[in-house]
Gaussian input, Z-matrix of N, CA and C with variables (Angstrom, degrees):
# hf/3-21g

backbone

0 1
 N
 C     1     B1
 C     2     B2     1     A1
 N     3     B3     2     A2     1     D1
 C     4     B4     3     A3     2     D2
 C     5     B5     4     A4     3     D3
 N     6     B6     5     A5     4     D4
 C     7     B7     6     A6     5     D5
 C     8     B8     7     A7     6     D6
 N     9     B9     8     A8     7     D7
 C    10    B10     9     A9     8     D8
 C    11    B11    10    A10     9     D9
 N    12    B12    11    A11    10    D10
 C    13    B13    12    A12    11    D11
 C    14    B14    13    A13    12    D12
 N    15    B15    14    A14    13    D13
 C    16    B16    15    A15    14    D14
 C    17    B17    16    A16    15    D15
 N    18    B18    17    A17    16    D16
 C    19    B19    18    A18    17    D17
 C    20    B20    19    A19    18    D18
 N    21    B21    20    A20    19    D19
 C    22    B22    21    A21    20    D20
 C    23    B23    22    A22    21    D21
 N    24    B24    23    A23    22    D22
 C    25    B25    24    A24    23    D23
 C    26    B26    25    A25    24    D24
 N    27    B27    26    A26    25    D25
 C    28    B28    27    A27    26    D26
 C    29    B29    28    A28    27    D27
 N    30    B30    29    A29    28    D28
 C    31    B31    30    A30    29    D29
 C    32    B32    31    A31    30    D30
 N    33    B33    32    A32    31    D31
 C    34    B34    33    A33    32    D32
 C    35    B35    34    A34    33    D33
 N    36    B36    35    A35    34    D34
 C    37    B37    36    A36    35    D35
 C    38    B38    37    A37    36    D36
 N    39    B39    38    A38    37    D37
 C    40    B40    39    A39    38    D38
 C    41    B41    40    A40    39    D39
 N    42    B42    41    A41    40    D40
 C    43    B43    42    A42    41    D41
 C    44    B44    43    A43    42    D42
 N    45    B45    44    A44    43    D43
 C    46    B46    45    A45    44    D44
 C    47    B47    46    A46    45    D45
 N    48    B48    47    A47    46    D46
 C    49    B49    48    A48    47    D47
 C    50    B50    49    A49    48    D48
 N    51    B51    50    A50    49    D49
 C    52    B52    51    A51    50    D50
 C    53    B53    52    A52    51    D51
 N    54    B54    53    A53    52    D52
 C    55    B55    54    A54    53    D53
 C    56    B56    55    A55    54    D54
 N    57    B57    56    A56    55    D55
 C    58    B58    57    A57    56    D56
 C    59    B59    58    A58    57    D57
 N    60    B60    59    A59    58    D58
 C    61    B61    60    A60    59    D59
 C    62    B62    61    A61    60    D60
 N    63    B63    62    A62    61    D61
 C    64    B64    63    A63    62    D62
 C    65    B65    64    A64    63    D63
 N    66    B66    65    A65    64    D64
 C    67    B67    66    A66    65    D65
 C    68    B68    67    A67    66    D66
 N    69    B69    68    A68    67    D67
 C    70    B70    69    A69    68    D68
 C    71    B71    70    A70    69    D69
 N    72    B72    71    A71    70    D70
 C    73    B73    72    A72    71    D71
 C    74    B74    73    A73    72    D72
 N    75    B75    74    A74    73    D73
 C    76    B76    75    A75    74    D74
 C    77    B77    76    A76    75    D75
 N    78    B78    77    A77    76    D76
 C    79    B79    78    A78    77    D77
 C    80    B80    79    A79    78    D78
 N    81    B81    80    A80    79    D79
 C    82    B82    81    A81    80    D80
 C    83    B83    82    A82    81    D81
 N    84    B84    83    A83    82    D82
 C    85    B85    84    A84    83    D83
 C    86    B86    85    A85    84    D84
 N    87    B87    86    A86    85    D85
 C    88    B88    87    A87    86    D86
 C    89    B89    88    A88    87    D87
 N    90    B90    89    A89    88    D88
 C    91    B91    90    A90    89    D89
 C    92    B92    91    A91    90    D90
 N    93    B93    92    A92    91    D91
 C    94    B94    93    A93    92    D92
 C    95    B95    94    A94    93    D93
 N    96    B96    95    A95    94    D94
 C    97    B97    96    A96    95    D95
 C    98    B98    97    A97    96    D96
 N    99    B99    98    A98    97    D97
 C   100   B100    99    A99    98    D98
 C   101   B101   100   A100    99    D99
 N   102   B102   101   A101   100   D100
 C   103   B103   102   A102   101   D101
 C   104   B104   103   A103   102   D102
 N   105   B105   104   A104   103   D103
 C   106   B106   105   A105   104   D104
 C   107   B107   106   A106   105   D105
 N   108   B108   107   A107   106   D106
 C   109   B109   108   A108   107   D107
 C   110   B110   109   A109   108   D108
 N   111   B111   110   A110   109   D109
 C   112   B112   111   A111   110   D110
 C   113   B113   112   A112   111   D111
 N   114   B114   113   A113   112   D112
 C   115   B115   114   A114   113   D113
 C   116   B116   115   A115   114   D114
 N   117   B117   116   A116   115   D115
 C   118   B118   117   A117   116   D116
 C   119   B119   118   A118   117   D117
 N   120   B120   119   A119   118   D118
 C   121   B121   120   A120   119   D119
 C   122   B122   121   A121   120   D120
 N   123   B123   122   A122   121   D121
 C   124   B124   123   A123   122   D122
 C   125   B125   124   A124   123   D123
 N   126   B126   125   A125   124   D124
 C   127   B127   126   A126   125   D125
 C   128   B128   127   A127   126   D126
 N   129   B129   128   A128   127   D127
 C   130   B130   129   A129   128   D128
 C   131   B131   130   A130   129   D129
 N   132   B132   131   A131   130   D130
 C   133   B133   132   A132   131   D131
 C   134   B134   133   A133   132   D132
 N   135   B135   134   A134   133   D133
 C   136   B136   135   A135   134   D134
 C   137   B137   136   A136   135   D135
 N   138   B138   137   A137   136   D136
 C   139   B139   138   A138   137   D137
 C   140   B140   139   A139   138   D138
 N   141   B141   140   A140   139   D139
 C   142   B142   141   A141   140   D140
 C   143   B143   142   A142   141   D141
 N   144   B144   143   A143   142   D142
 C   145   B145   144   A144   143   D143
 C   146   B146   145   A145   144   D144
 N   147   B147   146   A146   145   D145
 C   148   B148   147   A147   146   D146
 C   149   B149   148   A148   147   D147
 N   150   B150   149   A149   148   D148
 C   151   B151   150   A150   149   D149
 C   152   B152   151   A151   150   D150
 N   153   B153   152   A152   151   D151
 C   154   B154   153   A153   152   D152
 C   155   B155   154   A154   153   D153
 N   156   B156   155   A155   154   D154
 C   157   B157   156   A156   155   D155
 C   158   B158   157   A157   156   D156
 N   159   B159   158   A158   157   D157
 C   160   B160   159   A159   158   D158
 C   161   B161   160   A160   159   D159
 N   162   B162   161   A161   160   D160
 C   163   B163   162   A162   161   D161
 C   164   B164   163   A163   162   D162
 N   165   B165   164   A164   163   D163
 C   166   B166   165   A165   164   D164
 C   167   B167   166   A166   165   D165
 N   168   B168   167   A167   166   D166
 C   169   B169   168   A168   167   D167
 C   170   B170   169   A169   168   D168
 N   171   B171   170   A170   169   D169
 C   172   B172   171   A171   170   D170
 C   173   B173   172   A172   171   D171
 N   174   B174   173   A173   172   D172
 C   175   B175   174   A174   173   D173
 C   176   B176   175   A175   174   D174
 N   177   B177   176   A176   175   D175
 C   178   B178   177   A177   176   D176
 C   179   B179   178   A178   177   D177
 N   180   B180   179   A179   178   D178
 C   181   B181   180   A180   179   D179
 C   182   B182   181   A181   180   D180
 N   183   B183   182   A182   181   D181
 C   184   B184   183   A183   182   D182
 C   185   B185   184   A184   183   D183
 N   186   B186   185   A185   184   D184
 C   187   B187   186   A186   185   D185
 C   188   B188   187   A187   186   D186
 N   189   B189   188   A188   187   D187
 C   190   B190   189   A189   188   D188
 C   191   B191   190   A190   189   D189
 N   192   B192   191   A191   190   D190
 C   193   B193   192   A192   191   D191
 C   194   B194   193   A193   192   D192
 N   195   B195   194   A194   193   D193
 C   196   B196   195   A195   194   D194
 C   197   B197   196   A196   195   D195
 N   198   B198   197   A197   196   D196
 C   199   B199   198   A198   197   D197
 C   200   B200   199   A199   198   D198
 N   201   B201   200   A200   199   D199
 C   202   B202   201   A201   200   D200
 C   203   B203   202   A202   201   D201
 N   204   B204   203   A203   202   D202
 C   205   B205   204   A204   203   D203
 C   206   B206   205   A205   204   D204
 N   207   B207   206   A206   205   D205
 C   208   B208   207   A207   206   D206
 C   209   B209   208   A208   207   D207
 N   210   B210   209   A209   208   D208
 C   211   B211   210   A210   209   D209
 C   212   B212   211   A211   210   D210
 N   213   B213   212   A212   211   D211
 C   214   B214   213   A213   212   D212
 C   215   B215   214   A214   213   D213
 N   216   B216   215   A215   214   D214
 C   217   B217   216   A216   215   D215
 C   218   B218   217   A217   216   D216
 N   219   B219   218   A218   217   D217
 C   220   B220   219   A219   218   D218
 C   221   B221   220   A220   219   D219
 N   222   B222   221   A221   220   D220
 C   223   B223   222   A222   221   D221
 C   224   B224   223   A223   222   D222
 N   225   B225   224   A224   223   D223
 C   226   B226   225   A225   224   D224
 C   227   B227   226   A226   225   D225
 N   228   B228   227   A227   226   D226
 C   229   B229   228   A228   227   D227
 C   230   B230   229   A229   228   D228
 N   231   B231   230   A230   229   D229
 C   232   B232   231   A231   230   D230
 C   233   B233   232   A232   231   D231
 N   234   B234   233   A233   232   D232
 C   235   B235   234   A234   233   D233
 C   236   B236   235   A235   234   D234
 N   237   B237   236   A236   235   D235
 C   238   B238   237   A237   236   D236
 C   239   B239   238   A238   237   D237
 N   240   B240   239   A239   238   D238
 C   241   B241   240   A240   239   D239
 C   242   B242   241   A241   240   D240
 N   243   B243   242   A242   241   D241
 C   244   B244   243   A243   242   D242
 C   245   B245   244   A244   243   D243
 N   246   B246   245   A245   244   D244
 C   247   B247   246   A246   245   D245
 C   248   B248   247   A247   246   D246
 N   249   B249   248   A248   247   D247
 C   250   B250   249   A249   248   D248
 C   251   B251   250   A250   249   D249
 N   252   B252   251   A251   250   D250
 C   253   B253   252   A252   251   D251
 C   254   B254   253   A253   252   D252
 N   255   B255   254   A254   253   D253
 C   256   B256   255   A255   254   D254
 C   257   B257   256   A256   255   D255
 N   258   B258   257   A257   256   D256
 C   259   B259   258   A258   257   D257
 C   260   B260   259   A259   258   D258
 N   261   B261   260   A260   259   D259
 C   262   B262   261   A261   260   D260
 C   263   B263   262   A262   261   D261
 N   264   B264   263   A263   262   D262
 C   265   B265   264   A264   263   D263
 C   266   B266   265   A265   264   D264
 N   267   B267   266   A266   265   D265
 C   268   B268   267   A267   266   D266
 C   269   B269   268   A268   267   D267

   B1=1.4608
   B2=1.5238
   B3=1.2692
   B4=1.4912
   B5=1.5340
   B6=1.3127
   B7=1.4243
   B8=1.4959
   B9=1.3724
   B10=1.4014
   B11=1.5025
   B12=1.3200
   B13=1.4900
   B14=1.5267
   B15=1.3494
   B16=1.5187
   B17=1.4920
   B18=1.2855
   B19=1.4125
   B20=1.5048
   B21=1.3637
   B22=1.4753
   B23=1.5266
   B24=1.3115
   B25=1.4551
   B26=1.5490
   B27=1.2984
   B28=1.4289
   B29=1.4940
   B30=1.3635
   B31=1.4377
   B32=1.6124
   B33=1.1937
   B34=1.4870
   B35=1.5545
   B36=1.2311
   B37=1.4710
   B38=1.4463
   B39=1.3432
   B40=1.4011
   B41=1.4745
   B42=1.3317
   B43=1.4544
   B44=1.5242
   B45=1.2836
   B46=1.4398
   B47=1.4807
   B48=1.3193
   B49=1.4344
   B50=1.4985
   B51=1.2648
   B52=1.4760
   B53=1.4372
   B54=1.3423
   B55=1.4240
   B56=1.5773
   B57=1.2381
   B58=1.5728
   B59=1.5549
   B60=1.2812
   B61=1.4540
   B62=1.5304
   B63=1.2892
   B64=1.4763
   B65=1.4644
   B66=1.3597
   B67=1.4519
   B68=1.5630
   B69=1.2964
   B70=1.4773
   B71=1.5388
   B72=1.3169
   B73=1.4513
   B74=1.5162
   B75=1.3486
   B76=1.5070
   B77=1.5292
   B78=1.3045
   B79=1.5130
   B80=1.5351
   B81=1.3217
   B82=1.4866
   B83=1.5326
   B84=1.3682
   B85=1.4813
   B86=1.5560
   B87=1.2990
   B88=1.4594
   B89=1.5153
   B90=1.3349
   B91=1.4487
   B92=1.5645
   B93=1.3121
   B94=1.4409
   B95=1.5544
   B96=1.3810
   B97=1.4622
   B98=1.4886
   B99=1.3421
   B100=1.4315
   B101=1.4850
   B102=1.3907
   B103=1.4506
   B104=1.5067
   B105=1.2734
   B106=1.4517
   B107=1.5733
   B108=1.3307
   B109=1.5223
   B110=1.5553
   B111=1.2560
   B112=1.5664
   B113=1.5190
   B114=1.2785
   B115=1.4334
   B116=1.6123
   B117=1.3088
   B118=1.5024
   B119=1.5044
   B120=1.2629
   B121=1.4781
   B122=1.5259
   B123=1.2942
   B124=1.4566
   B125=1.5123
   B126=1.3716
   B127=1.4796
   B128=1.4408
   B129=1.3209
   B130=1.4944
   B131=1.4586
   B132=1.4181
   B133=1.4349
   B134=1.5469
   B135=1.3404
   B136=1.4848
   B137=1.5369
   B138=1.2927
   B139=1.4676
   B140=1.5285
   B141=1.1799
   B142=1.5081
   B143=1.4932
   B144=1.3616
   B145=1.4424
   B146=1.4970
   B147=1.3115
   B148=1.4269
   B149=1.5674
   B150=1.2964
   B151=1.5112
   B152=1.5452
   B153=1.3181
   B154=1.4371
   B155=1.5534
   B156=1.2607
   B157=1.4882
   B158=1.5718
   B159=1.3155
   B160=1.4247
   B161=1.4951
   B162=1.3325
   B163=1.4233
   B164=1.5211
   B165=1.3159
   B166=1.4925
   B167=1.5075
   B168=1.3791
   B169=1.4121
   B170=1.5311
   B171=1.3099
   B172=1.4605
   B173=1.4885
   B174=1.3557
   B175=1.4547
   B176=1.4832
   B177=1.3572
   B178=1.4737
   B179=1.5703
   B180=1.3490
   B181=1.4612
   B182=1.5561
   B183=1.3541
   B184=1.4468
   B185=1.5587
   B186=1.3514
   B187=1.4316
   B188=1.4751
   B189=1.3372
   B190=1.4735
   B191=1.4526
   B192=1.3639
   B193=1.4217
   B194=1.5479
   B195=1.2955
   B196=1.4645
   B197=1.5551
   B198=1.2849
   B199=1.4448
   B200=1.5315
   B201=1.3553
   B202=1.4812
   B203=1.4741
   B204=1.3012
   B205=1.5170
   B206=1.4783
   B207=1.3139
   B208=1.4884
   B209=1.5643
   B210=1.2683
   B211=1.4826
   B212=1.4785
   B213=1.3275
   B214=1.4356
   B215=1.5881
   B216=1.3366
   B217=1.4669
   B218=1.4161
   B219=1.2936
   B220=1.5426
   B221=1.5440
   B222=1.3423
   B223=1.5252
   B224=1.4721
   B225=1.3209
   B226=1.5131
   B227=1.5146
   B228=1.3014
   B229=1.3762
   B230=1.5739
   B231=1.3570
   B232=1.4267
   B233=1.5593
   B234=1.3443
   B235=1.3601
   B236=1.5881
   B237=1.2995
   B238=1.5277
   B239=1.5088
   B240=1.3054
   B241=1.4658
   B242=1.6033
   B243=1.3172
   B244=1.5008
   B245=1.4972
   B246=1.3272
   B247=1.4965
   B248=1.4867
   B249=1.3231
   B250=1.4430
   B251=1.5212
   B252=1.3208
   B253=1.4677
   B254=1.5020
   B255=1.3503
   B256=1.4261
   B257=1.5572
   B258=1.2713
   B259=1.4607
   B260=1.5102
   B261=1.3693
   B262=1.4779
   B263=1.5298
   B264=1.3498
   B265=1.4761
   B266=1.5139
   B267=1.3656
   B268=1.4250
   B269=1.4983
   A1=109.97
   A2=114.72
   A3=121.66
   A4=111.89
   A5=115.53
   A6=121.34
   A7=109.76
   A8=117.79
   A9=121.31
   A10=108.68
   A11=117.57
   A12=121.22
   A13=108.97
   A14=114.02
   A15=115.60
   A16=109.07
   A17=115.83
   A18=120.32
   A19=108.19
   A20=115.44
   A21=117.04
   A22=108.40
   A23=114.51
   A24=116.33
   A25=107.99
   A26=111.77
   A27=118.71
   A28=110.71
   A29=114.92
   A30=120.68
   A31=107.30
   A32=114.24
   A33=119.77
   A34=107.80
   A35=117.81
   A36=123.95
   A37=113.96
   A38=119.27
   A39=128.04
   A40=111.71
   A41=118.12
   A42=120.45
   A43=111.69
   A44=120.86
   A45=121.38
   A46=112.98
   A47=118.60
   A48=122.39
   A49=112.38
   A50=120.34
   A51=123.28
   A52=111.02
   A53=113.51
   A54=121.02
   A55=112.04
   A56=114.65
   A57=119.55
   A58=104.24
   A59=115.79
   A60=125.47
   A61=109.67
   A62=114.35
   A63=122.23
   A64=115.93
   A65=117.94
   A66=119.77
   A67=110.22
   A68=116.05
   A69=118.96
   A70=107.88
   A71=114.09
   A72=121.12
   A73=109.21
   A74=117.62
   A75=115.81
   A76=111.70
   A77=117.63
   A78=120.92
   A79=110.67
   A80=118.98
   A81=122.43
   A82=107.73
   A83=115.49
   A84=117.73
   A85=106.50
   A86=116.38
   A87=121.90
   A88=109.46
   A89=115.33
   A90=119.28
   A91=105.51
   A92=113.17
   A93=122.56
   A94=110.45
   A95=113.63
   A96=118.90
   A97=108.60
   A98=114.22
   A99=117.95
   A100=112.14
   A101=117.04
   A102=120.73
   A103=111.08
   A104=120.84
   A105=123.90
   A106=105.55
   A107=114.16
   A108=121.90
   A109=111.22
   A110=117.92
   A111=118.39
   A112=111.39
   A113=121.15
   A114=121.94
   A115=110.00
   A116=111.12
   A117=117.64
   A118=108.57
   A119=118.11
   A120=124.00
   A121=109.31
   A122=113.99
   A123=120.16
   A124=112.85
   A125=115.88
   A126=117.87
   A127=114.50
   A128=115.92
   A129=121.74
   A130=111.78
   A131=116.17
   A132=120.88
   A133=112.42
   A134=115.43
   A135=117.16
   A136=109.23
   A137=116.87
   A138=118.12
   A139=109.33
   A140=119.94
   A141=123.16
   A142=110.01
   A143=116.40
   A144=119.43
   A145=114.09
   A146=117.85
   A147=124.49
   A148=111.24
   A149=115.50
   A150=121.61
   A151=106.76
   A152=114.67
   A153=123.76
   A154=112.03
   A155=117.38
   A156=120.00
   A157=111.88
   A158=114.80
   A159=116.13
   A160=114.69
   A161=118.44
   A162=121.96
   A163=114.61
   A164=113.54
   A165=118.37
   A166=109.32
   A167=119.12
   A168=124.99
   A169=109.05
   A170=116.52
   A171=117.92
   A172=112.73
   A173=115.01
   A174=118.82
   A175=117.61
   A176=113.91
   A177=118.83
   A178=112.79
   A179=114.85
   A180=122.62
   A181=107.87
   A182=115.40
   A183=117.55
   A184=110.50
   A185=114.98
   A186=117.99
   A187=116.34
   A188=116.23
   A189=117.98
   A190=112.89
   A191=120.55
   A192=122.93
   A193=109.58
   A194=115.62
   A195=119.61
   A196=112.71
   A197=117.41
   A198=119.36
   A199=114.87
   A200=112.56
   A201=117.35
   A202=113.83
   A203=119.75
   A204=121.56
   A205=110.63
   A206=112.82
   A207=118.53
   A208=108.98
   A209=116.10
   A210=123.67
   A211=110.24
   A212=119.13
   A213=122.13
   A214=113.36
   A215=112.86
   A216=111.94
   A217=114.02
   A218=121.47
   A219=122.33
   A220=110.58
   A221=117.63
   A222=118.33
   A223=107.83
   A224=119.48
   A225=122.34
   A226=108.83
   A227=117.43
   A228=122.19
   A229=106.26
   A230=117.25
   A231=121.36
   A232=108.91
   A233=119.82
   A234=124.44
   A235=111.57
   A236=114.54
   A237=119.26
   A238=108.01
   A239=117.57
   A240=122.01
   A241=107.83
   A242=117.37
   A243=119.47
   A244=110.79
   A245=118.87
   A246=117.54
   A247=109.92
   A248=120.64
   A249=123.47
   A250=109.26
   A251=119.53
   A252=120.76
   A253=109.78
   A254=118.49
   A255=120.83
   A256=108.75
   A257=119.29
   A258=123.24
   A259=111.62
   A260=116.05
   A261=119.24
   A262=113.12
   A263=115.77
   A264=119.73
   A265=112.14
   A266=121.35
   A267=122.90
   A268=109.58
   D1=115.06
   D2=-177.33
   D3=-89.35
   D4=135.13
   D5=175.38
   D6=-90.48
   D7=127.45
   D8=-176.36
   D9=-94.70
   D10=99.96
   D11=177.61
   D12=-103.47
   D13=136.06
   D14=174.77
   D15=-84.87
   D16=138.49
   D17=179.89
   D18=-105.01
   D19=133.23
   D20=176.63
   D21=-98.59
   D22=121.53
   D23=178.99
   D24=-96.08
   D25=142.99
   D26=177.49
   D27=-73.08
   D28=138.89
   D29=-177.71
   D30=-72.62
   D31=146.40
   D32=-179.34
   D33=-87.92
   D34=140.12
   D35=177.49
   D36=88.56
   D37=-176.93
   D38=177.79
   D39=-72.91
   D40=147.62
   D41=175.72
   D42=-73.75
   D43=155.52
   D44=175.78
   D45=-52.20
   D46=136.90
   D47=-174.14
   D48=-126.35
   D49=34.05
   D50=-179.67
   D51=-79.26
   D52=-178.64
   D53=-177.19
   D54=-69.23
   D55=-28.48
   D56=-178.27
   D57=-123.58
   D58=157.50
   D59=-178.14
   D60=-54.14
   D61=129.66
   D62=175.78
   D63=84.17
   D64=-9.34
   D65=-177.32
   D66=-82.09
   D67=142.91
   D68=179.69
   D69=-106.89
   D70=134.73
   D71=-177.89
   D72=-62.05
   D73=-31.84
   D74=-176.89
   D75=-69.86
   D76=-13.27
   D77=178.42
   D78=-90.88
   D79=-0.10
   D80=178.30
   D81=-82.06
   D82=150.77
   D83=178.07
   D84=-64.94
   D85=149.79
   D86=179.49
   D87=-91.31
   D88=149.54
   D89=-179.18
   D90=-136.67
   D91=133.27
   D92=176.91
   D93=-114.73
   D94=126.80
   D95=-176.03
   D96=-135.52
   D97=134.72
   D98=171.52
   D99=-95.17
   D100=124.57
   D101=178.04
   D102=-130.74
   D103=162.10
   D104=-179.82
   D105=-66.31
   D106=149.84
   D107=-179.18
   D108=-49.76
   D109=-42.70
   D110=178.95
   D111=-63.77
   D112=-28.67
   D113=179.78
   D114=-76.63
   D115=-38.57
   D116=174.83
   D117=-62.74
   D118=-46.91
   D119=178.04
   D120=-56.01
   D121=-46.70
   D122=-176.56
   D123=-64.82
   D124=-40.64
   D125=173.52
   D126=-63.96
   D127=-42.73
   D128=175.69
   D129=-55.10
   D130=-47.50
   D131=-178.05
   D132=-66.86
   D133=-40.54
   D134=178.91
   D135=-63.85
   D136=-37.94
   D137=179.12
   D138=-64.72
   D139=-41.55
   D140=-179.45
   D141=-66.62
   D142=-50.38
   D143=-176.53
   D144=-64.32
   D145=-37.62
   D146=-176.61
   D147=-91.79
   D148=-2.94
   D149=-178.40
   D150=48.94
   D151=52.70
   D152=179.65
   D153=-132.51
   D154=141.11
   D155=177.17
   D156=-60.14
   D157=146.19
   D158=-179.03
   D159=-57.70
   D160=-37.44
   D161=176.50
   D162=-57.26
   D163=-33.76
   D164=-176.70
   D165=-76.79
   D166=-35.88
   D167=175.54
   D168=-61.00
   D169=-45.46
   D170=177.98
   D171=-65.02
   D172=-44.97
   D173=174.30
   D174=-53.39
   D175=-44.27
   D176=177.43
   D177=-66.35
   D178=-34.72
   D179=179.63
   D180=-63.87
   D181=-43.99
   D182=-177.07
   D183=-67.48
   D184=-39.33
   D185=173.04
   D186=-59.54
   D187=-41.53
   D188=175.23
   D189=-65.99
   D190=-36.63
   D191=177.37
   D192=-64.64
   D193=-41.79
   D194=178.05
   D195=-64.26
   D196=-36.69
   D197=178.22
   D198=-68.82
   D199=-24.76
   D200=177.57
   D201=-82.44
   D202=-8.25
   D203=175.73
   D204=-67.30
   D205=158.42
   D206=171.78
   D207=-70.20
   D208=159.79
   D209=178.69
   D210=-54.22
   D211=-45.08
   D212=177.36
   D213=-59.37
   D214=-44.97
   D215=177.28
   D216=-70.16
   D217=-38.27
   D218=172.63
   D219=-54.75
   D220=-40.28
   D221=179.28
   D222=-66.46
   D223=-42.09
   D224=178.81
   D225=-56.58
   D226=-48.99
   D227=-172.52
   D228=-62.31
   D229=-46.51
   D230=-177.97
   D231=-61.15
   D232=-39.66
   D233=-179.53
   D234=-64.02
   D235=-39.02
   D236=178.21
   D237=-65.80
   D238=-40.83
   D239=-179.30
   D240=-64.42
   D241=-48.61
   D242=176.83
   D243=-60.02
   D244=-45.38
   D245=-177.99
   D246=-62.16
   D247=-41.12
   D248=-177.79
   D249=-66.71
   D250=-40.65
   D251=178.68
   D252=-64.99
   D253=-37.86
   D254=-179.95
   D255=-68.99
   D256=-40.90
   D257=178.58
   D258=-64.11
   D259=-36.69
   D260=178.83
   D261=-69.27
   D262=-26.26
   D263=-179.24
   D264=-80.36
   D265=-14.15
   D266=-177.14
   D267=-78.30

């Protein structure tokens, strides 16, 4: 009499590391930015010290900048995002 056990195989490679569960960073749009050398050095240092990928440091910085905007400016930004999404669906 054979016992039927299911074996869990470990997945090969690194787990998805996107902003939300299951998302893969390699599927995100790419962005190229020119910054002064001291800003690049600061980004690299922040990434090392916080043990966080550079893309996440930049994402967090954008969110902080957004939160510092006035209510009117935040509404304008949200409107631009909605308008762009609507235009992309056409």
